[in-house]
N, C-alpha and C positions, 0 to 999 in steps of 0.2 A: 394815240396810243402808240408806243414805238415798236419800231419792225422786231426787236426781238423778244416781246410778249408773244406771239403766238408760238413763236419755234420753241421757248422754253415751255410752252403746255405741252410738248409733244417728247421734251427730255427729261424732265423733272419730273419725279414720281415723289410724292407724300407719302411717306409712311405714318403711321400712328401706332406708339407705344405705349407701355403701361408700367407705373415704377413698381417695384420689387415689393415694395411695401406702401402701404396708405400713406400719402403725404399728411401732415397736419391740416388740419381743417381750416376751410378759408384761402389755401394756397392753392393755385393753381399753377400747372407747369408753366406756360407762357398765353401773354395775352393776344388771343385770338386775331387780333388784328396785326398785330407785329408778324406771324408765323404767315397769316397770308400777304404779308407787303413785303415777305422775304420774296416769295415766285413772284407777285405782282404789282409793281411799285406803285401805286397810285399818286400821283402827285394834284395835289389842292391848287398848286400854282406852278407856274413856270420857272426852272430852273434858273439863277443868276446868270446873266449872260454878259453884262458891265460890271465892273470893277465896284460900281456903285451899289449894284446888290450885294454886296457881302455882307452887309447887315442884316441880312435877313435870316443868315444862317447860324443857328444856335451853337455850332461848335465842332469839329471834328478831330480824330485824331491827327498827330501832325503827321506821322508816316500812316499809310493804310496797308494792311498786311495781310497777302493773300493766305485763303484758308490752307493750311498743311492738308498735303495729301496724304491719302491711307490708301492703302488697297487689302481689302480683306482675302490674304495669301495662306493666312496659316491654317490650314487644311485638317489640321489636326482639334482646334479647339471651336466647333460648331453652334456650341453655346455661348461663348464667347463672339462670334461672328453674328450668331442672328441677333446679341444683344447691340455691337457695333454699328449695324447696321439702321437700328432705327433713330429714327430723329434728325437723319443726316438730308439736309436740305443746301442744294445749291443755290447758292445767291446769285441772279440774275447778274446783278451790276458788277461783281467783283471776280468775272470771268477772265480776265486779262490779268496780267501782274500789276501788282500793287504801283498805284500812280501818287508822284509826289504833288502834294496837293498846291495847286498854283493859281494864279489868277486866271477867271476865264477869260477866253478869248470868244471870239464872233467864229462859230464853227462852218466849215463850207457843208456836212452833213450832220444831220441827228446823231448824236453820241459817237461820233469819230473818237478813234483814239488815237492821242498825241504823241507822237514818238519819243518825240525829244525829253518828254515829261515822264517815261516810262523808266522804271529801273530794271535793265537786261540783266537776266542770269539770274541775280541774287534776288531771293524772294524770303524775305526776311522776317523774323516777329518784331514787330513793333519795340524799341527803344523806349521811346515815350510813351506814357501812357496816355491811353486817347482821353480826350474830355468826355464827359457824359451828355449826351444832347438832348434825352427826352428829359434831365433832371430829377431823375427816380431816386427815392432814399435807398438805401441801403439793403439787398434782399438777407434774408436771414439766411445765416452763414449753415450749409451745410443741409438743404434744403432741395436734394435731387440735383445738383450742379444746375441750377436755375437760371434764368435768362441773361443774367451778367457773363456767362461763361460762355456764350455763341454768339455766330454772326448773323443777326438778323437784318432787316430793313437797314438797319445804319450801324457803324462799328462800336459798339456799347464799349466794349473793352478788349484788350488781348485774348484771342485765342488761346486757351488753356491747353498746354502742351504736356501728354502725358509721357510716362518712362517706357520704353520699349519691353514689352515681354508678353510671355503666355500661360503665366505659373497657374492662375486659380480658374479659368473656364468655368465662368460663370457670370453671368449678368450682373453688374455694381452699378451702372448707372446706364439710363433710356435716354439720356440725351447729351453726354459728351461720350464721343467714341473712345472706347477703351485702349489705351496704350499707343497713342498717336503717333507714330515715328517722328523724329526731328530730322528734318531736311539737312543737306550740306551747308557748309558754311556760314553758322551759326555762331564760331567764336567761342567766347566768354559769355552768353548767354545761357550754358548747360553747366548745373552745378554738380550734377552724379553721373557717376558711370557704371555699368553692371556688362554684364555679358550674355548676350540674345540666346536662348534655349538653343541648341542644333538637335539634329537627329539623333547623336549619340546621347543625346539625355546631357551634354555637361552645360554647367554654367557657373559663373565666378556668384557664390554666396556669401559676399561680406555687406555686413546689417550695412543698411541702406544710410543709418546715420555715419558710417562710416566710410563710404564711399568717396573712391576721388574725383576731382575736377579734370576735365578731359576736354583738349583743345579740339574744337569740331571744323577748324577753318579748312582742314584738308580734306574734308569727307567721311570722316569718319564715325560712326555713329557710337560705339562704343571700341574702348581699348583694353584688352585682356593684360596684366601687369607682365606677363612673359613678353607679348608682343612687345608691350611698351618697353621693355630692356632691350629686346633683341632689336628694337628701332634705333635704341641711342638714346631714348628719355631716359632722364637723370632722375632716379625714383628715390636717392639716397636719404632726402628729408622727409619721408614718408614711412610711420610707423602703424602699418596698417596689416588687415590678416588679407593673408591671399589663400583661399579656400574651393577648392573645387568636388564634385562629385562625379562618380560613374556611375551606373548600374549595370552589371555584366551578370545575366543569367538573374539569377537569387540573389547575388552580392553585391552589396553597396558599398563603396570604399570612399572614404572621406579622405584628401588630401590636400597639401599643402602648408604654410605657415601661419601660426598664429592662432587666437580665437574664433570657434564656429559662432554665428551670432544666436542669441537667444530667438526662441518662438512663443513668447509668451502673449506677443499680440498681432503674430502673423505665423504663416504656415508654412512648413520645412517644404524644397521644390521638389523633394519625393514623396509629397504627399500622397499623391495618388498612386503611390506603387507600394504603399504600406505591409499591403496584402500579399506581395510578390516577394519582401525581402525576407531570407532564411540567414544568412549571415552580415555583419557587419564589420568591419575592417579599418579601421582610423589610422592611419600611417605617421610615422614620426614627421614630428613639427609640429602638429596641432596642440595645444593648448588649454583648451577647454571646449569640453563637451555641453552645446548653449540647451539651454532650459526647453523642455517638451522636443528634444529634437527627434527622437524616434518612440514617443509615447504611441499608443495602441498599434506598435509593428509585434503585432498580434502571433505571427509565426516565425521569428526569429530566433534561432537554436543557438546560433555564436555567437560573440562577442570579442573581438580583439582590441585592447587599446594600449598604445606605446607610454614609456615612460617619458615622453613628453607633456602629457597631459596631467597636469594639476590642479583642475577644480571639472566638478561635472554638476551642471545645472538642475535646476529644482525637476522633478518628474520627466527627468530627461529618459528613463526606460519605464516610463509608467505602462502598466497592464501590455508589459513582453511576455505576454503569459507562457509561452514553451520555453521562454530560455532556462534552462536546468542549473547554470552555474556560471559565473566570471570571474576573472581572474583581474584585480584591479592595481595597476601600475605601481609601482617604489614611491615613483614621485607624489603621488594624487595627497592634496593637501585640502581639501573641501567637498564633502559632499552636500548637495542640494536637500528637502523637504522631498517626499515621496519618490526618491530616486530609481526606487525598487519597489512602489507600492502596486500590490496586486499584480506581483510577478508570480504565478500560481504553481510554476514548474521550478522555480528558484529553490536548490535542495542546500546549497553551502555557500558562504560568505568570508574571505576574508578582507578584511578591515585594513589597509599598511598604515606601519607606524608614521605618526606626522597629523594625524587627523585628531583633531583637538574635540570635536563635538558629531553627535550622530542625530543627525536634525529629524524634526517630527515625522511621520509618519514615513520613514526611510524603508522600513522593511513591511508597512502595514498590509494585512492580510494577503502576506506571503503563507499560505497554509502548509507547504510542504517543505518549507527553511527546516533544517535538522540541526545543524550547527553554524556557529558565527564564531570566526575570530576577530578579537576585539584589541588593539594595541593600547600598551601604557598609556599614550597620550592622549587618548580619549577621556576626558574628565566631567563630560555631561552626556547623557539620553534624552532625547526629547520627549512630547507628549507623543503617545502610539506609536511608537519607534517599533514595537514587535506587536503591537495589539493585532490580534487576528492568526497569530502563528503558533498555533493548535497543536504542531509536532516537535516545537523546539525544543530538543532536550541538552545539547551540548553547548557549552559558551567556554571557549578557550581564550584567557585574559595571560597576556603576556607580562602582566607585572605579578606583585606580588599578593596575597590575600589580604594583607592589610591596607593597600593600596584600591584593589575592588571595592572595600568599604566606604573609600571617599567619593567615589563617583555618584553625582550626584543623577539620582534616575527620577522623570518626570512621571508624572500617572499616565493609567492606562498602557502597562509596562507589565500586566501580570503573566504574562510567558514568560519573559525575560527573567522574572525574578524567581518562578518555580521550575528555571532548568537548574542543571547543574555547571557552576563554574570551577574550573579548570585552571590555576593560577598555573602557569610555565614558569614565572621566574621567583620559584620557591626555594630553590636548593639551599642547603644550609637553614631552613627554617625545622622548626621540629616540632612533634605531634605525638598524641598517646593513642596505643594500638593496641590489644591484647593485654594480659597481666600475665606479672611472675612472680615466683616468692625472690624479693628484695633484700629485706629490711631483716632478715633472719630472725624474724622475730613468726613462730608458726601459730600462733595463738589467733593472730590476727587473716584476715584475708590475705589473697596474693597483693601486690602493687601494679599500677598501671605502667607499661615498659613505652619509656621514651625513646623516640626513633627519630632523626635526622636525616632530611631528604638531601639525597645526592644528586639525582636527577629526577626532570619531569621530563616526559615523552606522551603528548597527547593526555590521555586519561591514565595512563601509569605515570608511577612513581617506582625508583627506588630509593631502596631505604637500609639503613645499619643503625644496629641499636646503638643510642648514647654510650650506656655504657656497657662491661663485661659482665655478661648475664652470668655466667659457668667457668666452672674449672674442671674441663676432662681431656684424654688423651687423644691424638689425633686418629690414634690405633689401637685396638687394645692387644694386639698379638705382637707388637713391638718386633715388624720385618717388613721388609720392603713394598711399599704400596704404594698406591696411586689416590686420589679426593675419588674416583669411582668406587674403590675398593676399600674405603677406612671405615671405621667403625662412629667415626666421627660423624659421617654423611648420613648415618642410617639413625643414629640418634637423633638429629636436627628434625630429619623428618617423619620420624615418629613420634618420639619420646616429646622431644620438645613441644612439637607440631600440636600434638593434642593437651599440653600442659598450658601453653599459652594464649591459643585462641580459640574461640569458640566456633562452633560448626559455621555460622551464619560469616562471621568471619575469617574463616578458612577460603569460603568461596571469592574473596577477591584477593586471595595470595595465587599469583600467577605462576604455574611451570613453566621452567625457563630452562633452555639448552646449554649447558655448559660443555666447553672442551679446549685443552690447551696440548701443543707438540712438544717436542722436547724426547729424553732419555725415557720417560714414563707419562706417554701420552694418555688422553683419558677423556671420555665424551660420558655426563651426564645429563640427565634430568631432574630437576629438583624445584620444589618449593620455598625448601629454606636454604640457606649454602653459607659461604664464606667466599671473601674476595680474592682475586688472584693478586699477585703481585702487581702486575701491569694496572689493574683497578685501584690497589692502591697509591701508585702515582697518579693516575689519573683525575681520583675522586678527591685527593688531597694535596693541596697546594704545596706543602712541607713537611718535615718530619715532623716537627712541633704539633701540625694538626693531626697527625696517625695517633699520638700520646694518649691512653686512655685509662682511666680510672675504673676500680671495679667497684661494683656491690658489696653490701656488708655480707651477704650471706654466699656471696665468691669469695670474697677475702678471706672468710672463714674457711672454704674448704681450698683456699692456696695455703694458707697455716696447718691445716690436718696434714697436707701434703707434703709438710716440710718445705716449702718451695718458698723464697724470700721474695718480699713485697716492701716496695719502699715507703716511706713517711707518709707521701700524698696518696696512697691506695694505688700507686699507677703499675701494671701488670703485662707482661707482654699478651700476645694474641696470635692465632693459630691466621695464616693464609691457606687457600687448599695448594696454592704451587708447590711442586714436590722442589727438594733442595738438590743441591750439588751431590753429595753423599745418599748414596741409595735409601741410609733410613734416617736420613732428616729431612725435615719441611720447613721451606721459611716462616719466619713469623716477622709481627711488627712487637719491636725490641721496645724497653722504657725509656729510650729516647728516642723512638720514633722509627728507628733504623729498619731495615729490612735484611738480616741478615740470614745466614743457612746454618744456625748452629744447633737446633733444639731434635733430639732424636723423635721420633714420633710415638714412641710408646710414654712418653714425659707428660704428665698434668700439665695444661695450658690454660688461658683465659679463651672464652670463645664470645664472638661478637657477631652475632645472627645477621644475616642478611636478605634482603626478600624484596620479590617488584610488587607492587601492588596494582590491580586493574580496577578500573571505573570506580576512581576515587575521586569525586569532586571536594571542594575546600569545603562544601556544607558537613560531609561525612567524616572529614577530617577534625572540623569543629565540635559535632557531634560525639565523634569517638574517643576525645579528647576529654570532653564533658563528662561524658559517662564512666571513664576510667579514673577522671580524677573527685 
């Protein structure tokens, strides 16, 4: 027995371990004789001493590599450290540096080291695959990192070298030490690069499949892109994301350039800090929020996204249960499914223009979601997109009512269909609301009033009657007055109001504050009113658009007051703005101009205007249908 054997009885401690999961039946971790042979080398015959004895060797690696060193210095990763130490066996015959396989010579002493055949300083991973000595069949893939991944009695295959890191902190394998460090001077043998976790919690989190090759000959384990640029390394040909993260207090900051990786098959590096995070800040330069990046960050209350973000992956904010709102960037073009699934505190969301589809379950079970703004670019709403949104009341649609009807809405969106849809791009659209005598046939019922939408502001809309509905003087006293004191204001808010609208319809008429400065300033509060001269310019693009015809009943009133009406039934109509002269008021003339020619006591056309509140598209359709 060699002298080294009793020494190693006192040096080597054999530690047994168990798998995380039970291995498949009839599969053992390593043959018992091979593990024992790694400690005590039993020789059935004498080793080859002469050249002619080489024929008795089945085969060895052309270059024998020393086991890669690893020191359990990750003080925070106790679970991983314990797992790493399992099954670490020092191989007695590989204590010295790797030897070049040379023809054997007559030794002066047993097991002497041949200095001329030792590779000094460099301790490489073999570039030439070792030849199998035992001639065993291939082991089943992924069965607990089985025997072909270890150094046992003979070098069966090259030692597996893992990536450096401390991200998981759980035992992954009871056989191979996790994240074994690659030693210096390995050159092109390394194909991936990353940044080790530091005390400040910063690391490169680019996806593994997009990591960069790093030359390790100079002794660097990893090279951060910034350090490589500072060192003068040319990265001009690389189109890779440089992503970093820091956690300061309760704020997680993601910075860098390019797309964050997706975490559908891995966990993000801040996984163990998810409960600590209350704010997420994505800095400019990031273009993609990775799949499942922040899922289960249940205490997040604020998220800041830059305009550089164009896509958000599936379930990126899944179960961020404390998030009340989020402002999505204007440049966003894609939202994956389940992005805000089970965000229980989310109350409102505004989808930016450019997003074409609201994917499946995007707001699923957002039980406190009250309002959502949907752009005209959306043409499809996926399955269960708003399922379980029991409080959803208001849908602001940035298109026209007719466009909303064209959107393809998948099943399980009952809450969306029951909500009020407020089409924001409805200026110029007409609807029916209220009734008034217009055909001059008193024997039949009053006719529905047709209104033209001038402005849409959320749930509210400003509308003006499509036709001149009546003929009234601005003021019965024919003396200098303002809108606030004129008789026409009183008539509109009392006589006309009761004649045109039912009690239920009057509930939607909003009281507004009106005022103008000048020689005859005024301030009033009204539910029915006339447009000002400024509003006549604002809401009508040209004089031609201001030209208005009268109804048959109003035409009869003009004729009864001996006021000329042109052949097309076009008449002038009052504005509430005072004229230049003290006894004149502004009007819209038959040609659409707005002169100061008509005295307040002369009968003129009345074209009422109203602000309606809480008027979704469905109400407008129902009102039109009922009036029609």
